[in-house]
C-alpha positions, -999 to +999 in steps of 0.1 A: +189-240+066+189-228+102+211-245+126+193-264+155+211-241+180+195-211+163+161-225+169+170-231+205+182-195+208+149-182+194+129-204+218+150-191+247+141-155+237+103-159+230+092-193+241+084-226+223+048-215+213+061-185+195+086-203+172+069-221+143+088-245+121+062-270+108+055-269+071+018-262+074+026-231+095+054-220+071+030-222+041+007-196+057+035-171+055+051-181+022+032-153+003+016-119+008-010-100-012+012-100-043+002-127-069+027-153-081+054-146-056+060-173-029+089-188-009+089-209+023+108-194+052+128-215+077+108-204+107+082-179+120+090-160+151+062-142+170+077-116+194+055-096+218+078-069+229+105-045+215+130-061+238+124-095+223+128-081+187+160-065+198+174-097+211+163-116+179+179-090+156+212-089+176+215-127+173+206-127+136+231-099+130+258-120+146+248-152+128+240-136+094+204-149+094+181-131+070+150-115+086+118-106+068+094-085+090+057-090+084+025-074+097-008-086+081+008-096+048-015-073+027+013-058+007+010-058-031+046-055-042+062-085-025+076-066+005+070-094+030+077-123+007+103-146+025+137-152+011+155-185+011+169-194+045+152-166+063+130-162+094+098-143+092+094-119+121+056-116+127+048-083+143+010-085+147+011-093+184+024-059+192-011-046+190-017-021+217-030+015+215-007+028+242-020+063+245-044+088+229-035+123+240-064+146+232-046+177+245-017+173+221-038+155+195-014+125+192-015+087+197+012+063+206+005+029+190+023-004+186+033-016+151+007-044+149-024-022+156-049-026+127-054+008+109-092+009+112-089+003+150-070+036+152-098+053+132-124+039+156-106+047+188-098+084+180-131+092+164-149+082+196-133+113+212-138+137+182-103+132+166-094+120+132-065+099+117-070+105+079-049+078+061-073+051+049-056+025+027-079+001+009-067-027+033-073-006+064-096-032+080-067-057+080-035-038+075-013-028+104+001+007+111+036-007+109+030-019+074+014+015+065+046+032+078+069+008+059+050+014+026+041+050+033+005+040+025-020+064+010-057+058+006-089+074-007-085+105+015-049+111+003-058+140-021-069+163+007-051+149+037-019+133+024-003+099+032+010+081+062+042+102+063+022+134+069+009+119+102+040+103+118+056+125+145+080+099+158+087+062+162+106+035+181+128+014+158+150-017+162+180-015+140+194-045+122+221-049+148+195-050+176+200-014+188+168+005+198+163+041+188+135+065+194+130+095+172+105+124+173+081+137+199+048+155+204+063+190+197+047+209+168+083+220+159+115+201+162+145+205+140+171+190+163+193+170+140+183+150+109+147+139+104+155+103+113+119+091+112+117+100+075+145+076+067+123+047+079+090+058+065+086+041+031+118+020+035+097-012+032+113-029+062+148-028+048+165-004+072+149-011+106+119-026+123+093-001+135+079-012+169+059+019+180+046+049+161+036+084+174+008+096+152-005+131+146-043+135+149-066+163+137-101+174+146-129+152+132-145+171+102-179+186+111-197+176+079-193+158+047-212+153+013-207+124-012-214+127-049-214+100-077-210+112-113-213+091-144-197+098-178-201+084-213-164+089-221-132+089-201-119+122-214-149+141-199-143+124-165-106+134-166-115+170-175-140+171-146-112+161-122-090+189-135-118+214-134-126+206-098-090+212-087-088+243-109-117+257-090-096+256-059-117+228-044-097+200-028-121+171-022-115+146+005-120+119-021-119+120-058-119+085-072-123+069-106-136+036-120-135+026-157-161+006-176-145-028-169-144-020-131-180-006-131-193-039-146-174-060-121-185-039-092-221-039-102-222-077-108-206-081-073-225-056-052-258-049-072-259-013-060-273+001-092-243+013-112-253+019-149-235-005-172-235+017-202-210+043-187-173+046-195-164+061-162-176+069-127-162+096-103-168+092-065-164+126-049-165+135-012-160+168+005-157+174+042-151+202+067-172+230+081-209+226+072-212+259+053-180+252+033-192+216+025-225+229+012-209+255-010-182+231-024-206+203-031-229+227-051-199+239-071-188+203-079-223+195-091-222+225-114-188+214-127-200+179-134-230+193-154-207+216-174-184+187-183-210+164-198-217+142-169-245+119-181-258+117-146-248+129-111-263+128-077-256+137-041-261+111-013-292+121+007-279+106+040-250+087+055-264+054+045-265+063+008-231+079+011-217+046+023-235+029-006-218+053-031-184+047-014-188+010-016-185+012-054-149+022-050-141+002-018-153-029-036-134-024-068-105-048-061-125-077-046-150-073-075-123-075-101-106-104-083-137-126-087-134-129-125-101-147-130-079-170-107-051-144-107-055-107-102-025-084-108-033-051-091-007-025-100+000+010-091+012+038-114+009+075-107+010+105-131+004+143-127-033+150-128-030+167-162-018+134-176-046+112-164-065+111-197-034+102-218-024+076-192-058+060-192-058+059-230-024+043-230-035+016-206-064+008-228-042+007-259-017-016-242-044-039-230-057-043-265-022-047-279-015-077-256-051-091-257-056-086-219-085-077-197-074-047-176-097-028-154-085+006-141-096+024-109-079+047-085-073+080-069-080+104-098-075+135-077-038+127-071-032+108-104-027+075-087-042+048-110-045+010-104-045-009-137-056-044-127-050-073-150-075-102-148-056-133-157-046-169-147-010-177-136-014-212-150-015-196-185+022-189-190+017-171-223-008-147-209+013-140-178+043-132-201+020-108-221+009-092-188+045-086-178+052-070-211+021-049-208+030-036-173+065-028-185+050-005-211+025+010-186+053+019-161+075+033-189+046+055-200+040+067-165+076+078-161+076+094-195+045+114-185+064+127-154+050+101-131+062+072-110+061+034-110+044+034-076+023+059-057+015+038-027+021+001-031+059+003-028+087-014-048+094-046-029+103-075-053+076-069-079+089-035-091+125-034-083+134-040-119+117-008-129+132+014-102+165+023-121+144+036-150+129+062-126+158+070-103+189+062-124+220+045-113+232+074-090+198+073-072+200+035-067+237+038-055+227+065-029+199+043-015+222+013-014+248+033+005+222+041+032+214+004+034+251-006+037+255+018+067+225+006+086+226-030+076+262-039+066+255-077+066+223-072+044+201-094+067+170-072+070+144-078+042+173-085+018+168-080-019+137-058-016+135-025-034+169-030-051+193-059-056+222-063-033+255-078-043+269-103-037+253-118-006+216-116-012+212-123-048+208-160-042+183-156-015+155-141-036+123-158-047+119-160-085+101-131-102+065-135-113+073-144-149+098-171-137+074-191-116+053-215-136+026-232-116+033-269-116+020-298-095+052-295-074+048-259-064+010-255-067+006-261-030+024-228-024 
């Protein structure tokens, strides 16, 4: 419980209207995009400047008040779930695009800018910011940096880390640092920015980001290919890469997902197919023409039942909507949708998909799988109901096996969603105890009092263990907590 004088201090820093303590306000920020994780914070603070964030963190550091940073709350691993006794630091009011520098092809933006707003602003002047997470229309750039978000264009263009040149960060003790610059080369000291990218808000609060931009591609083509069996689709993916073609987008939907998407969007997807590949190439017009023809030939040679190229931009958007709508389409079928994230080498996609199917049957679960086939990043999605305790326990066991198989195949427990609360129990299986200890040593140096997003990614002893929300399988839905 926060002391009354703590609330007074926060009001003095950011004003009465920016400190929320009423229960109906707190309920709004008790959860994020992760199912079955929820916890009421003590207060919501809404700063508007880096200076205000610095003052808040300095006070919380002195008073040992846990702080959970939050953007739009779209995370899928529990990274912005409050902990008991914490304040939530809402960052979406830092929402200015400060500068777009066309000469140096960079952009300075505040942490709360919506990702798609950056796309729109830079494309107006012929520039391009490639990362496009599925939540790009509502997620913030600060959240993208915290999770090192990917997206549909990740195969060709990489992830958020590849486009961050620098940043301004408030440390847990309130100090403000700025790292990086517009230089194409800079090896002066450690690459400090890379410490914070993907750290899930546990090491510092990013307030401004310097992004690298590239020229907007001249042309693009979009292809949709259908397959009667998953193995043919997986072999097609491998064959495209083996032909030294790196598509912008190379996405996969399985049969369960195809049915859900078609019933949701009515865009004409055939319901008798085992898999669909969405393929997009971009670049110089002549290169795009040549690569798209090669891809069509590869689809034909690998038993694609049907394949077609979009005749114009309108049809291309229609094709892409099949993949963009995968999650909302699946989410319509059951009250609870557990969207997970496991990545394997491209060569292991077929056995991984087969294993997901086997595990779903073993535990009598409905799991639809879609994802970024080109980089091996799959999203097995369990359609369930959190009120069914037995089914939820079976889902937890199923995902245990899925993650174990991903690691066994040389993959990872998360390719883009992060670890947060939902996956921290799996992390030691991938990194081992020395890896966890190294990460914890970094946390101890930057945040010795363990106040910033405590308990996320890995457990901290002894202070934060009692601050954490229960795990998914520990939270039955009862009349007492159903309001959360």
